[in-house]
C-alpha angles and dihedrals in degrees: 000000000000089000091053092047091051090049090049092051092049091051092046094053092044091054090044092052091049090049093049091047090051090050091049090050090053088058092054126100127196125201110188114195126187128196106196114233097003103156120223095243102045089106088059093045097046137027106261108170097173097056087043089056092048088051090055092048095048144343133335125185120214084235140322116240114226124223118252125298096036094224131131107252098038091052099043088051092046090054092054098039103037088228133116115244090253088062103039094043103235092113096167142347087269128027143142122239110205093192092057092033087223138114124230119216137152091242096055135073088247090084088072094048109110091207090077094054128080132177130050111279115224091248090055091047090051095046090049088057097046100266116131117226141188137190136196106201101319105162108261096019094107096054114138111270094355101084135133116246088263123028143151128225109239115270115159090196092073106104119244091239090057090052092051094046091050092052090049090051091051089056090053096053118116109286097256091051096040117108117231092198123047127175119198128186133200121187094211146125085020095072093050093042090055093050100044110012132260099277098037121124089246093055092044089057091049094047090052089050091051090049088055090050091051089052091051092050092048094050095044092049089052090053095056119102088246092042094120090057096052123101112200116203119186119193143155130214100229144332132252137247131200118254131184142190093252092061108063136113130197100217095181090062086072096047124069113235092227089064093058134088108171130357130191115192124183111151125280091014129064131180121196130192114205124219113239111291097014103089093101092046091054093044092052092047093050091054088067095053113103125223097020138094124204142185137195106247089248091054103048108133112268091233089068093056089215140122105050096090111095089228089070106089127224095277131039112199126188130182119232111261110285092020126104134216111224134183092225135012093242092063111117117233128193143138120028143318143179138206098099126131109307090231087070104100093216087066093057121113136210136261125190127161140174136172142087094308094055135076119242124251091357123155118198133190126259114289137180116267094233087074093069088078098061088041092059092041090054093050091050094042095244126158111234129211126212111317140151096242121092126214088203089068092061105024093100090071094058126092092221 
């Protein structure tokens, strides 16, 4: 009898603890902010007092490893799905889908076509479990029929201050209308890094400006009535590497056009589809191209988690770091780019976080960006399906 009573008490307190944890999670808010192209070491290169302060108040990762390829859309969507690009389907910023007979690009309406997108974005996961969400421009948040409760169609002309003020207003809505998860996207310093290079005076100025904006967001969130319930997470999608006009290679000069089916080129990555019977011809030609490495899609290294998606063509070609793939030799190259092997440290991104869920003044090791998804789900008390991200990779930063 005593044994049964002890077992009953243990079970009662276990269920009670789970119930209290769930209630605590319902009180949590997450604001996920991305600065496109903010390299992992900008804080070392430049004086960034606001991110330094956020680091003291919470958690800072040595770096965050992007998914391959280290491009904008694949990585923003990996962060909010917990899946590698090979698994969620956005394999690059530009690609051709032979099954749909359509091309995906950031400049076309296809980017809003839900047929291109796999996985279950974090805002969908939350909404399915009764948590209201909002997004201001996060890549993939304005997909047809896969939207948060509140979202904005992308318009890069909307000032940063307007974006911040809107997010603050969302967090002051009546409780039943108030989103508990908000994603917010800024296109800098990526744009400036591309134009001038990562360590240029122009990019330094922009990085310092973005640091100031992060400080403003942090302070204004703290000042809200629910400020002590808000978890602020600041990330980027990838880093940036210097490129120059004396380091470029015209790969297609080595490959006969009659050998090719489809080709997707977005420097420094290229994907080629061979016409029937010409795989060996292309492979032999690519062996002669300097300053690149390439794989057949079936032979991409496992660590890259890439090549199994049918949207990836027969050959994946990547320029050596600092080199560019161009369509013709006369093409002018300058500034910076990204997309290289995600083992290249210049491709690594940032991760900062503060709030009630996070430890204070805690530094954690480099982790893969797909693990941000289970981290947010844990903070909000959401049940997660099968994904690539691992909560175990980020659990050390959490209070509980």
